[in-house]
ZADO-1210 file (C-alpha; in nm, 4 decimals, padded with zeros to 6 digits):
<atoms>
<atom x="00.0000" y="00.0000" z="00.0000" code="UNK" pos="1"/>
<atom x="00.1475" y="00.3340" z="00.1067" code="UNK" pos="2"/>
<atom x="00.4430" y="00.2019" z="00.3036" code="UNK" pos="3"/>
<atom x="00.7004" y="00.2817" z="00.0341" code="UNK" pos="4"/>
<atom x="00.5493" y="00.6127" z="-00.0785" code="UNK" pos="5"/>
<atom x="00.5728" y="00.9552" z="00.0678" code="UNK" pos="6"/>
<atom x="00.1993" y="00.9537" z="00.1257" code="UNK" pos="7"/>
<atom x="00.1830" y="01.3201" z="00.2199" code="UNK" pos="8"/>
<atom x="00.3059" y="01.4122" z="-00.1287" code="UNK" pos="9"/>
<atom x="00.0489" y="01.2048" z="-00.3201" code="UNK" pos="10"/>
<atom x="-00.2461" y="01.3614" z="-00.4958" code="UNK" pos="11"/>
<atom x="-00.5970" y="01.2415" z="-00.4167" code="UNK" pos="12"/>
<atom x="-00.6036" y="01.0295" z="-00.7335" code="UNK" pos="13"/>
<atom x="-00.2682" y="00.8692" z="-00.6489" code="UNK" pos="14"/>
<atom x="-00.3883" y="00.7979" z="-00.2962" code="UNK" pos="15"/>
<atom x="-00.7056" y="00.6294" z="-00.4252" code="UNK" pos="16"/>
<atom x="-00.4941" y="00.4225" z="-00.6625" code="UNK" pos="17"/>
<atom x="-00.2476" y="00.3209" z="-00.3895" code="UNK" pos="18"/>
<atom x="-00.5334" y="00.2233" z="-00.1572" code="UNK" pos="19"/>
<atom x="-00.7263" y="00.0546" z="-00.4375" code="UNK" pos="20"/>
<atom x="-01.0269" y="00.2710" z="-00.3558" code="UNK" pos="21"/>
<atom x="-01.2317" y="00.5417" z="-00.5236" code="UNK" pos="22"/>
<atom x="-01.3791" y="00.8750" z="-00.4258" code="UNK" pos="23"/>
<atom x="-01.7074" y="00.7013" z="-00.3370" code="UNK" pos="24"/>
<atom x="-01.5345" y="00.4539" z="-00.1042" code="UNK" pos="25"/>
<atom x="-01.4968" y="00.0778" z="-00.1035" code="UNK" pos="26"/>
<atom x="-01.7478" y="-00.1743" z="-00.2247" code="UNK" pos="27"/>
<atom x="-01.9201" y="-00.3815" z="00.0422" code="UNK" pos="28"/>
<atom x="-01.7312" y="-00.6937" z="-00.0595" code="UNK" pos="29"/>
<atom x="-01.3962" y="-00.5105" z="-00.0536" code="UNK" pos="30"/>
<atom x="-01.4766" y="-00.3603" z="00.2877" code="UNK" pos="31"/>
<atom x="-01.5598" y="-00.7059" z="00.4261" code="UNK" pos="32"/>
<atom x="-01.2423" y="-00.8516" z="00.2758" code="UNK" pos="33"/>
<atom x="-01.0254" y="-00.5785" z="00.4303" code="UNK" pos="34"/>
<atom x="-01.2025" y="-00.6136" z="00.7634" code="UNK" pos="35"/>
<atom x="-01.1220" y="-00.9848" z="00.7581" code="UNK" pos="36"/>
<atom x="-00.7606" y="-00.9212" z="00.6578" code="UNK" pos="37"/>
<atom x="-00.6721" y="-00.6191" z="00.8753" code="UNK" pos="38"/>
<atom x="-00.9341" y="-00.6298" z="01.1512" code="UNK" pos="39"/>
<atom x="-01.1190" y="-00.3381" z="01.3045" code="UNK" pos="40"/>
<atom x="-00.9765" y="00.0130" z="01.2848" code="UNK" pos="41"/>
<atom x="-00.8943" y="00.0402" z="01.6530" code="UNK" pos="42"/>
<atom x="-00.5902" y="00.0639" z="01.8740" code="UNK" pos="43"/>
<atom x="-00.4986" y="-00.2247" z="02.1001" code="UNK" pos="44"/>
<atom x="-00.3818" y="-00.1405" z="02.4489" code="UNK" pos="45"/>
<atom x="-00.1818" y="-00.3563" z="02.6832" code="UNK" pos="46"/>
<atom x="-00.3779" y="-00.4617" z="02.9879" code="UNK" pos="47"/>
<atom x="-00.1885" y="-00.3683" z="03.3021" code="UNK" pos="48"/>
<atom x="-00.2719" y="-00.4887" z="03.6465" code="UNK" pos="49"/>
<atom x="-00.3518" y="-00.2442" z="03.9254" code="UNK" pos="50"/>
<atom x="-00.0176" y="-00.2995" z="04.1004" code="UNK" pos="51"/>
<atom x="00.1791" y="-00.2229" z="03.7828" code="UNK" pos="52"/>
<atom x="-00.0302" y="00.0893" z="03.7214" code="UNK" pos="53"/>
<atom x="00.0345" y="00.2014" z="04.0798" code="UNK" pos="54"/>
<atom x="00.4099" y="00.1457" z="04.0504" code="UNK" pos="55"/>
<atom x="00.4205" y="00.3352" z="03.7198" code="UNK" pos="56"/>
<atom x="00.2936" y="00.6427" z="03.9054" code="UNK" pos="57"/>
<atom x="00.6356" y="00.6568" z="04.0753" code="UNK" pos="58"/>
<atom x="00.8152" y="00.6555" z="03.7382" code="UNK" pos="59"/>
<atom x="00.8691" y="01.0289" z="03.7017" code="UNK" pos="60"/>
<atom x="01.1724" y="01.2565" z="03.7421" code="UNK" pos="61"/>
<atom x="00.9751" y="01.4822" z="03.9770" code="UNK" pos="62"/>
<atom x="00.8924" y="01.1886" z="04.2039" code="UNK" pos="63"/>
<atom x="01.2569" y="01.0815" z="04.2056" code="UNK" pos="64"/>
<atom x="01.3648" y="01.4316" z="04.3098" code="UNK" pos="65"/>
<atom x="01.1011" y="01.4419" z="04.5826" code="UNK" pos="66"/>
<atom x="01.2020" y="01.0997" z="04.7153" code="UNK" pos="67"/>
<atom x="01.5688" y="01.2036" z="04.7277" code="UNK" pos="68"/>
<atom x="01.4679" y="01.5257" z="04.9037" code="UNK" pos="69"/>
<atom x="01.2661" y="01.3290" z="05.1577" code="UNK" pos="70"/>
<atom x="01.5644" y="01.1015" z="05.2258" code="UNK" pos="71"/>
<atom x="01.7937" y="01.4029" z="05.2713" code="UNK" pos="72"/>
<atom x="01.5507" y="01.5764" z="05.5075" code="UNK" pos="73"/>
<atom x="01.5061" y="01.2536" z="05.7024" code="UNK" pos="74"/>
<atom x="01.8840" y="01.2177" z="05.7394" code="UNK" pos="75"/>
<atom x="01.9004" y="01.5774" z="05.8605" code="UNK" pos="76"/>
<atom x="01.6237" y="01.5047" z="06.1080" code="UNK" pos="77"/>
<atom x="01.3765" y="01.7560" z="05.9653" code="UNK" pos="78"/>
<atom x="01.0749" y="01.5328" z="06.0100" code="UNK" pos="79"/>
<atom x="00.8111" y="01.7914" z="05.9249" code="UNK" pos="80"/>
<atom x="00.9645" y="01.8548" z="05.5830" code="UNK" pos="81"/>
<atom x="01.0042" y="01.4808" z="05.5286" code="UNK" pos="82"/>
<atom x="00.6367" y="01.4242" z="05.6041" code="UNK" pos="83"/>
<atom x="00.5262" y="01.7090" z="05.3769" code="UNK" pos="84"/>
<atom x="00.7421" y="01.5868" z="05.0884" code="UNK" pos="85"/>
<atom x="00.6214" y="01.2280" z="05.1253" code="UNK" pos="86"/>
<atom x="00.2660" y="01.3605" z="05.1479" code="UNK" pos="87"/>
<atom x="00.3180" y="01.5336" z="04.8129" code="UNK" pos="88"/>
<atom x="00.4488" y="01.2103" z="04.6626" code="UNK" pos="89"/>
<atom x="00.1502" y="01.0140" z="04.7916" code="UNK" pos="90"/>
<atom x="-00.0914" y="01.2827" z="04.6706" code="UNK" pos="91"/>
<atom x="00.0670" y="01.2732" z="04.3257" code="UNK" pos="92"/>
<atom x="00.0318" y="00.8945" z="04.3124" code="UNK" pos="93"/>
<atom x="-00.3332" y="00.9109" z="04.4201" code="UNK" pos="94"/>
<atom x="-00.4226" y="01.1842" z="04.1707" code="UNK" pos="95"/>
<atom x="-00.2230" y="01.0278" z="03.8867" code="UNK" pos="96"/>
</atoms>
């Protein structure tokens, strides 16, 4: 089909020819054949479990910085700041 062409440079007629279609669309039999060959025109998403989705909420540079900051403040003994920073991390995970 269009894999080898620069599709954005094709005229409408060239596009119809490459797709083996016309300006009025596909015939019913051709539409059924393509549906059988290519399937529905929809995206397939990976199913992720709830634990994986939860852990992916921590996969962010901002979260990494906040976790390092909470470790540093905990080492320094500034427990209020540690609690606030960890609260922000937890809030971000809940909202995300």
